[in-house]
Every structure is written in structure tokens, then in C-alpha cells.
Phi, psi and omega in degrees: 000132177286146177280144173279161181309322185288325179289321178292323188290318184291318176296325175297320177296317185295341176297331185268343194306299185255040178056228193289337180303309180287330179300310179296323179293324178283330173298322184286317188268323179276129184239343187253317185286116177285337173295316173292316174305315173301309178299318176301318181287318178298318169306319177294314183296304191290315187272337168289331169294314179299321179303311183290322185296316183294338179282349183288139166300145176074296178300308175303317183295325176287318180273351174302326179289328180269349190296321181302321178295337176256325182290307195297317174295325179296317178302306187291325177297309182296312180303313178299313180294320179293313185298328186269006167092010179263128186269068181288132189253110166300142176310137181070303185294318178296323179293311179299319170308318182290315178299319186292318179295325174293325171287328178288320187282337178066174175292145188270133178272000000 
């Protein structure tokens, strides 16, 4: 069954809700909507990268105190853009997300 535009927008926002966790979950479950898959991939990349950086000794310890002041506004911004139907691409990450989706989806027969 096809999703409505409102459902796609909601699921695009949900892709960011639990950071990379919901991103990965939607990448696994959503097979048709390019909109939802794009936001899921972008969420997975950006928040997965932040998570990995924070796990790094020294670098993570230095960045940990300021991370909430950067991550929270970014999180709200991305959810807002997705909820409003905008396929907002973060610099570098958005292009990487599109490339990764193209690799995952492969050529259409």
C-alpha cells in the first residue's frame, strides 16, 4: 500500500527520532520511499559518526561537554525539515547518503 505524503513526512522525521537507531531500522524496513530512505541514511551517517567520535578516547572526552549544544539543535532542525517535506541535505553527509543509497538499491531492472 502506498504511503501518503503526510505519512512519508512523519516517517522522514521519525528517522531522526532515536538518532542512528531509527535510521537503521527504517533502512531495513522501508524499501519503496526514496524520501524516507534518504532521511534514514542521512540520520544513520551523521548520528552514527557523532556516536563513534564520542567513543574515541581523548577526542570524545574533549567533545562530550559541547556535543549536546550542537547535536540537539541539529536533531530538531533535521526532524523539522523532514516533517515539513523537505529533502534537506547536510553538506557532504547528504551527498554521501545519496551515494550509499544508490549502492544499496543497485540498478533497476
